[in-house]
N, C-alpha and C positions, 0 to 999 in steps of 0.2 A: 186707279186706286179705289178701294172699297172702304167706306167709313165704318169703324167698329167702336163700340163703347164698352169699356170693361171697368170693373171695380177692382181696385188694388188697395193694399193696406197702407196705413200712414207711413210705415217703415219703407215699403217699396216706393212710395211717392217721394220720400226724402232722398232715397238712393238715386232714383231716376232723375230728379232735378239736379242733384249734385254731379252725377256722372255725365249728364248731357251738357252741363255747363263746362266741365273739365275738358270734354272732347269737342266742344263747339258744335254740337249737333242739337237738333230739336228733340224733344222728348219722343215725338212720333217716330223720327228716324232711328233713334236709339232702340226703341221698342221693336221696330221692324228688324233691325240688325240682330237683336237678341233672339227674336223668333227664328230668323234664318240660321243663326249659330246653334240653336238648340233643337232644330227640326229632327235630326236623327235621334237624339236622346228622347224627345217626346214620343216619337214613334215606337221606340222600344218599351217605354213605360206603358203605353196603351196596349201594346201586344202582350205584355206580362199580366194584364188584368187590372182591375180597379185599384188594388193595393200597390201594384207595381213590384211586388215581391212574391214570386211563386212559392218560395219557402214558407212565407207567412201563411199562404193559403193552405199548404200541406199541414202546417202546425195546427191551424184552425180545424181542419177536417179531422185530424188525429184526436184533438180535444173533444170534438163533437162525438166521434165514435166511442171515446172512453166514457161518455155520459149515457150512451144507449143502454137500456136495461136497468138503470137506476130506478129505485122505487120512488114514485112521486105521490105525496099525500093528496087525495082528491076530496076529502071530506073536511068539514069544519068551517072555514071562514067564509061568512057571507057578509056583504056590506052593501050600503046604499052609495050611489055615486057621490052624493053630497058629503059623505063621511071622509072622502079622500082629502077634502079641503079643510077638515076640522083640525084643530090644533093638536089633538092627541095622536093623529096618524102622521102628520107632517110637522115636525118641530120647526119653530120659527128660527130663522137665521139672525144672529145678532147684527 
């Protein structure tokens, strides 16, 4: 066995604790079984790319291509880095 340390959300932790108690398994054993059960699915997600959805990539590329050739204003706004943090540029959140 190889020791791994992972971060999970509070919701995942609650589910893991509840389900492992229901099944009478350790959290580690349940995690291993979940990894084994999802191995094929994880492989297909990685093969599809970072988003896991090839259609989303095509939509993004189509959007990017639709933006090519749009006129972009290059003159005008100059600022100091400190101005980014001034109240007039970034409104305070209540």
